[in-house]
Wavefront OBJ file of the C-alpha trace (Angstrom):
o trace
v 82.526 113.152 101.626
v 81.361 110.453 104.274
v 77.794 111.451 105.717
v 77.359 111.536 109.435
v 75.160 108.347 109.491
v 78.472 106.537 107.690
v 80.779 108.036 110.117
v 78.798 106.762 113.028
v 78.130 103.432 111.360
v 82.271 103.285 110.657
v 82.822 104.380 114.367
v 80.550 101.501 115.773
v 82.400 98.899 113.552
v 85.713 100.197 115.227
v 84.213 100.182 118.554
v 82.883 96.712 118.185
v 86.164 95.402 116.838
v 87.740 96.542 120.019
v 88.948 93.822 122.756
v 87.583 95.484 126.067
v 85.116 94.816 128.775
v 82.180 96.161 126.346
v 82.788 93.515 123.823
v 83.350 90.660 125.882
v 79.598 89.651 126.303
v 79.727 90.043 129.957
v 75.801 90.452 130.396
v 74.586 89.612 133.599
v 71.711 90.684 135.999
v 71.947 93.809 138.227
v 71.814 91.709 141.598
v 74.829 89.622 140.351
v 76.996 92.840 139.226
v 76.229 94.252 142.613
v 77.525 91.345 144.264
v 80.469 91.060 141.907
v 81.334 94.724 142.748
v 81.370 93.494 146.651
v 83.854 90.810 145.780
v 86.034 93.155 143.871
v 85.843 95.654 146.908
v 86.853 92.697 149.378
v 90.005 92.140 147.512
v 91.136 95.611 148.216
v 93.334 98.249 146.567
v 96.758 98.161 148.201
v 99.932 98.876 146.374
v 101.888 96.182 144.489
v 98.732 94.476 143.953
v 99.294 92.838 140.374
v 95.641 92.970 139.468
v 94.790 96.364 140.460
v 94.233 97.742 137.049
v 92.297 94.797 135.731
v 90.073 95.321 139.279
v 89.551 98.977 138.581
v 88.640 98.192 134.775
v 86.027 95.654 135.663
v 84.650 98.056 138.601
v 84.436 100.523 135.896
v 82.624 98.231 133.508
v 79.953 97.482 136.578
v 79.708 100.765 137.360
v 78.720 101.921 134.207
v 76.227 98.783 133.505
v 74.747 100.235 136.860
v 74.309 103.471 135.590
v 76.917 105.208 137.421
v 78.796 106.847 134.210
v 81.039 109.448 136.621
v 82.182 106.366 138.858
v 82.633 104.326 135.752
v 85.456 106.820 134.114
v 86.740 107.372 137.689
v 87.730 103.851 137.628
v 88.704 103.513 134.284
v 91.164 106.552 134.668
v 92.357 104.786 137.912
v 93.196 101.827 135.749
v 95.301 103.583 133.470
v 96.997 104.895 136.482
v 97.582 101.447 138.345
v 98.866 99.931 134.895
v 101.281 102.831 134.608
v 102.630 102.216 138.141
v 102.782 98.840 137.690
v 104.402 98.383 134.730
v 106.582 101.524 135.424
v 105.826 102.508 131.998
v 103.300 105.106 130.484
v 102.431 103.398 127.453
v 102.162 99.449 126.371
v 99.830 96.570 125.421
v 98.323 96.381 128.726
v 96.649 99.572 128.124
v 94.462 98.330 125.052
v 91.861 97.059 126.853
v 91.357 100.458 129.008
v 91.769 102.768 126.548
v 88.758 100.373 124.653
v 86.784 100.686 127.636
v 87.090 104.326 127.415
v 86.187 104.743 123.930
v 83.080 103.163 124.526
v 82.050 104.828 127.579
v 82.451 108.294 125.694
v 80.500 106.831 122.970
v 77.255 106.046 124.970
v 77.964 109.300 126.754
v 77.442 110.664 123.396
v 81.183 112.385 123.092
v 82.205 110.979 119.559
v 85.278 113.090 119.318
v 86.681 111.809 122.778
v 85.526 108.303 121.661
v 87.270 108.747 118.597
v 90.503 110.065 120.224
v 90.717 106.653 122.294
v 90.146 104.645 119.256
v 93.074 106.631 117.862
v 95.229 105.750 120.648
v 94.292 101.942 120.686
v 95.513 102.132 117.090
v 98.528 103.632 117.923
v 99.256 100.945 120.506
v 98.613 98.390 118.005
v 100.929 99.745 115.860
v 103.971 100.124 118.478
v 103.271 96.895 120.147
v 101.611 94.535 117.253
v 100.586 91.078 118.739
v 102.393 87.934 117.576
v 99.901 87.261 114.603
v 97.059 88.414 112.999
v 94.983 85.722 114.562
v 96.368 86.560 118.066
v 95.930 88.919 120.771
v 98.425 90.555 122.938
v 99.489 88.462 126.123
v 98.452 91.046 128.299
v 94.910 90.800 126.661
v 94.604 87.283 127.037
v 95.405 87.640 130.435
v 92.851 90.253 131.648
v 90.143 88.727 129.274
v 90.851 85.441 131.183
v 90.660 87.152 134.780
v 87.779 88.834 133.603
v 85.576 85.872 132.656
v 86.783 83.756 135.691
v 85.277 86.525 137.872
v 81.748 85.974 135.763
v 81.907 82.226 135.839
v 81.564 81.797 132.421
v 83.194 78.963 130.224
v 86.138 77.459 132.287
v 87.587 75.862 129.330
v 87.818 79.060 127.734
v 89.246 80.767 130.913
v 91.938 78.056 131.051
v 92.464 78.601 127.408
v 93.180 82.226 127.609
v 95.597 81.916 130.812
v 97.619 79.516 128.909
v 98.000 81.583 125.467
v 99.204 84.567 127.872
v 101.519 82.191 130.259
v 102.988 80.642 126.658
v 103.558 83.962 125.317
v 105.175 85.664 128.889
v 106.264 83.025 131.065
v 107.946 85.412 133.361
v 104.756 86.546 134.288
v 104.175 84.511 137.597
v 101.048 86.164 138.422
v 99.325 85.069 135.588
v 100.262 81.321 136.403
v 99.317 81.919 139.837
v 95.881 83.046 138.751
v 95.608 80.439 136.501
v 96.094 78.024 139.426
v 93.505 79.919 141.644
v 90.678 79.456 138.927
v 90.865 75.803 138.477
v 90.892 75.636 142.730
v 87.226 77.109 142.416
v 85.916 73.972 140.441
v 86.746 71.812 143.451
v 86.149 73.771 146.109
v 83.175 71.569 147.542
v 85.492 68.484 147.623
v 85.634 67.223 151.048
v 88.398 64.741 150.147
v 90.730 67.600 148.543
v 91.541 67.714 144.941
v 93.365 65.081 142.957
v 97.228 64.345 143.321
v 98.073 65.897 140.015
v 96.356 69.068 140.783
v 98.347 69.536 144.210
v 101.343 69.142 142.670
v 100.429 72.107 140.085
v 99.713 74.128 143.163
v 102.925 73.091 145.048
v 104.675 74.479 141.746
v 102.685 77.478 141.606
v 103.289 78.269 145.139
v 107.111 77.843 144.891
v 107.220 80.009 141.718
v 105.202 82.979 143.763
v 106.191 82.295 147.134
v 104.881 85.572 148.399
v 101.315 84.738 147.686
v 99.911 83.735 150.790
v 96.676 82.692 149.224
v 98.014 80.046 147.223
v 100.359 79.221 150.034
v 97.096 78.750 152.419
v 95.213 76.688 149.935
v 97.962 74.209 149.435
v 97.902 73.584 153.484
v 94.198 73.528 153.053
v 94.261 70.643 150.728
v 96.775 68.483 152.640
v 95.010 68.970 155.900
v 91.882 67.147 153.707
v 94.101 64.787 152.913
v 94.402 63.970 156.855
v 98.254 65.552 156.522
v 99.175 67.035 159.996
v 99.563 70.568 158.903
v 98.726 72.213 162.210
v 102.246 74.032 163.085
v 102.571 74.878 159.152
v 98.997 76.545 159.598
v 99.869 78.672 162.560
v 102.852 80.073 161.248
v 101.107 81.279 158.111
v 98.350 82.558 160.040
v 100.639 84.992 161.784
v 102.089 86.036 158.262
v 98.631 86.575 156.848
v 97.600 88.838 160.029
v 100.640 91.098 159.434
v 99.285 91.601 155.559
v 96.566 94.214 154.422
v 93.645 92.619 154.707
v 92.037 91.386 151.484
v 89.885 88.343 150.351
v 93.200 87.166 148.759
v 95.110 87.280 151.833
v 94.438 83.922 152.488
v 92.908 84.152 155.889
v 89.501 82.805 154.685
v 91.294 79.642 153.286
v 93.228 79.154 156.607
v 90.123 79.032 158.434
v 88.512 76.590 156.153
v 91.610 74.585 156.863
v 90.517 74.268 160.466
v 86.852 73.346 159.687
v 86.450 70.058 161.598
v 85.626 69.163 165.002
v 89.377 69.231 166.249
v 90.491 72.505 165.453
v 87.298 74.807 164.848
v 88.077 76.428 168.217
v 91.340 77.431 166.686
v 89.539 78.707 163.712
v 87.434 81.142 165.907
v 90.268 82.358 167.742
v 92.221 83.409 164.812
v 89.001 84.849 163.270
v 88.860 86.817 166.640
v 92.368 87.879 166.659
v 92.195 89.211 163.133
v 89.100 91.361 163.983
v 90.898 92.682 167.298
v 93.751 94.027 164.792
v 91.402 95.485 162.139
v 87.985 96.036 164.118
v 86.300 97.709 161.198
v 86.939 95.383 158.229
v 83.654 94.075 156.951
v 85.529 90.923 155.255
v 86.846 89.751 158.619
v 83.444 89.907 160.012
v 82.009 87.845 157.477
v 84.940 85.427 157.554
v 84.344 85.234 161.535
v 80.816 84.428 160.649
v 82.046 81.305 159.095
v 83.622 80.000 162.041
v 80.872 80.309 164.254
v 78.379 78.835 161.799
v 80.563 75.775 161.536
v 81.028 75.582 165.403
v 77.000 76.143 166.063
v 75.751 74.230 163.138
v 77.878 71.425 162.448
v 80.099 70.872 165.381
v 78.426 71.572 168.767
v 77.968 68.688 171.191
v 74.560 69.176 172.487
v 73.030 72.654 172.807
v 75.854 75.365 172.216
v 76.542 78.100 174.681
v 74.143 80.646 174.293
v 76.677 83.392 174.535
v 78.385 82.045 171.271
v 75.209 82.352 169.617
v 74.559 85.886 170.743
v 77.992 86.529 169.345
v 77.233 84.706 166.114
v 73.851 86.604 165.715
v 75.523 90.175 166.517
v 78.083 88.975 163.772
v 75.566 88.127 161.245
v 73.036 90.989 161.378
v 76.078 93.309 160.982
v 77.398 91.453 158.179
v 74.155 91.464 156.658
v 73.786 95.096 157.039
v 77.568 95.591 155.243
v 76.810 93.251 152.295
v 72.808 94.336 151.587
v 73.390 93.019 148.003
v 75.204 89.713 148.515
v 73.475 88.571 151.913
v 71.187 85.675 150.984
v 73.590 82.933 152.356
v 74.262 85.030 155.466
v 70.381 85.338 156.184
v 69.896 81.571 155.773
v 73.279 81.269 158.182
v 71.086 83.424 160.544
v 68.095 80.984 160.276
v 70.211 77.784 161.045
v 72.068 79.592 164.100
v 68.869 80.931 165.771
v 67.295 77.370 165.059
v 70.168 75.859 167.232
v 69.267 78.246 170.205
v 66.375 76.988 172.725
v 64.262 80.441 171.943
v 65.279 81.068 168.429
v 63.235 78.192 166.606
v 60.649 80.517 165.403
v 63.084 83.259 164.740
v 64.521 80.549 162.225
v 61.422 80.092 160.694
v 60.270 83.261 160.395
v 63.694 84.082 158.368
v 62.920 81.315 156.169
v 59.327 82.281 155.214
v 60.365 85.609 154.689
v 63.234 84.566 152.250
v 60.573 82.027 150.516
v 58.721 85.024 150.166
v 60.959 87.252 148.273
v 61.047 87.292 143.968
v 64.304 85.786 143.998
v 66.566 84.746 140.921
v 66.373 81.077 139.837
v 70.142 80.617 141.138
v 69.219 82.415 144.448
v 66.258 80.171 144.723
v 68.067 76.818 144.298
v 70.444 78.038 147.140
v 67.612 78.797 149.369
v 65.607 75.651 148.626
v 68.462 73.321 149.334
v 69.151 75.075 152.560
v 65.691 74.887 153.630
v 65.537 71.165 152.887
v 68.297 70.643 154.870
v 66.770 72.672 157.869
v 63.477 70.835 157.462
v 64.982 67.179 157.322
v 64.625 66.349 161.121
v 61.460 68.616 161.253
v 59.445 67.307 158.152
v 61.001 64.716 155.807
v 58.373 64.633 153.408
v 58.574 68.391 153.205
v 62.347 68.836 153.094
v 62.093 66.026 149.841
v 59.503 68.164 148.296
v 62.245 71.720 148.641
v 65.288 69.019 147.394
v 62.993 68.684 144.194
v 62.306 72.314 143.954
v 66.393 72.922 143.941
v 66.760 69.830 141.715
v 63.994 71.091 139.340
v 66.038 74.565 138.571
v 68.152 74.068 135.378
v 71.201 76.207 136.773
v 74.046 73.563 137.382
v 75.548 74.280 140.431
v 76.762 72.539 143.601
v 73.198 73.043 145.423
v 71.364 71.441 142.350
v 73.883 68.593 142.704
v 73.749 68.139 145.936
v 69.728 67.883 146.053
v 69.769 65.504 143.486
v 72.108 63.153 145.482
v 69.711 63.390 148.461
v 66.810 62.225 146.284
v 68.872 59.384 144.482
v 69.595 58.001 148.380
v 65.811 58.269 149.085
v 65.275 56.600 145.857
v 67.561 53.868 146.891
v 65.573 53.213 150.015
v 62.917 51.375 148.587
v 60.804 51.415 151.547
v 60.342 55.259 151.817
v 56.859 56.362 151.008
v 57.978 59.018 148.611
v 60.252 56.478 146.865
v 58.046 56.092 143.918
v 57.395 59.858 143.724
v 61.060 60.931 143.661
v 62.092 58.218 140.956
v 59.065 59.544 138.637
v 60.747 63.105 139.249
v 63.978 62.014 138.714
v 63.485 60.362 135.357
v 61.896 63.394 134.102
v 64.664 65.702 135.076
v 66.197 66.319 131.402
v 69.729 66.804 132.366
v 69.764 64.195 134.949
v 72.407 61.720 134.960
v 72.421 58.964 137.560
v 75.332 58.928 139.883
v 77.000 55.571 141.296
v 76.319 56.006 144.756
v 77.260 53.112 147.219
l 1 2 3 4 5 6 7 8 9 10 11 12 13 14 15 16 17 18 19 20 21 22 23 24 25 26 27 28 29 30 31 32 33 34 35 36 37 38 39 40 41 42 43 44 45 46 47 48 49 50 51 52 53 54 55 56 57 58 59 60 61 62 63 64 65 66 67 68 69 70 71 72 73 74 75 76 77 78 79 80 81 82 83 84 85 86 87 88 89 90 91 92 93 94 95 96 97 98 99 100 101 102 103 104 105 106 107 108 109 110 111 112 113 114 115 116 117 118 119 120 121 122 123 124 125 126 127 128 129 130 131 132 133 134 135 136 137 138 139 140 141 142 143 144 145 146 147 148 149 150 151 152 153 154 155 156 157 158 159 160 161 162 163 164 165 166 167 168 169 170 171 172 173 174 175 176 177 178 179 180 181 182 183 184 185 186 187 188 189 190 191 192 193 194 195 196 197 198 199 200 201 202 203 204 205 206 207 208 209 210 211 212 213 214 215 216 217 218 219 220 221 222 223 224 225 226 227 228 229 230 231 232 233 234 235 236 237 238 239 240 241 242 243 244 245 246 247 248 249 250 251 252 253 254 255 256 257 258 259 260 261 262 263 264 265 266 267 268 269 270 271 272 273 274 275 276 277 278 279 280 281 282 283 284 285 286 287 288 289 290 291 292 293 294 295 296 297 298 299 300 301 302 303 304 305 306 307 308 309 310 311 312 313 314 315 316 317 318 319 320 321 322 323 324 325 326 327 328 329 330 331 332 333 334 335 336 337 338 339 340 341 342 343 344 345 346 347 348 349 350 351 352 353 354 355 356 357 358 359 360 361 362 363 364 365 366 367 368 369 370 371 372 373 374 375 376 377 378 379 380 381 382 383 384 385 386 387 388 389 390 391 392 393 394 395 396 397 398 399 400 401 402 403 404 405 406 407 408 409 410 411 412 413 414 415 416 417 418 419 420 421 422 423 424 425 426 427 428 429 430 431 432 433 434 435 436 437 438 439 440 441
């Protein structure tokens, strides 16, 4: 007869063999978990969202990691209900991950009988719906794993591989292909010239396969706009459709606003954001989108001194958004400082905000963002200090847009041989272990 210790060891081994959020190495610090939860909330929970079950599964796991077991169980239960409604069936391989999560949760709660009950449910599903082979997972598991890893910004090649495996197994699941394309777009979001032609064609094909996905349609128009195509009429028509749909970070509204990110049409972006807010005055996500438009207008595209009434509106919205996103407001605080800096009487306030942020004990990735932005803020005020902060950003090993941007600025300084800090910058770059020179003009 198996002892209690042996029984526990066997149970843990079975749990570790499961495919679920608890076994996918989704380790993140608390601040990043809170930010990710904010993003999931902004996706929305309207009926018909094909990823609703996955959203609830991930929110359940995040709540567990944040120490709220009751909320975790509630979200896992909601995930099972969402899958049942979406698939119009009580069981299927799409529940393998969900049951695995519940098995782990009950194990951590000390309810071993309930944990074993969910392990039995997983075994029953695997027998009733066996995967294609012993070395492969169900298509639904590949899809959920890819979608989850995409949210955690881990190995992009692995995300692509899992999506492609799922799509090969079930090519009729259009939403998997759409999410795969959306995952690829995030790698290219900072490109001013738009995505390569072959990738834009992938987006076009995905858009035609999934005509109801307005996010993808908006992204396609945005990329064409970056290539100097005239898409104004198409963008206006699509904006009207987006405004008629439920508010969501995947509705396409933010992408449409980004398509207007230029001197000629920034006022149209502000008007669209305000119209969206007029229709949905309590939606925090729309307020967040509106702050982007005002920042672009005030910080980047204003001729001379911006109107004080516009600055006041931007400051009011930014303060509100900062309070609505207490766990993910660093960039908005930076935006607030930069908007204040454009006001006749706001420069002291801008410096106060930056100094307050610089004193905070931030994670390295957040420091990188702050140092890069502060360096740009200082550029016309104290160029030497600006260079010091670009070096601080570049010295943080986390690879991201802000590190690469600061390195490019430093390379330009190095090439300006007459600059007094030229030698110091050159020596700094040579000592960076991950530095690879770029071909600057």
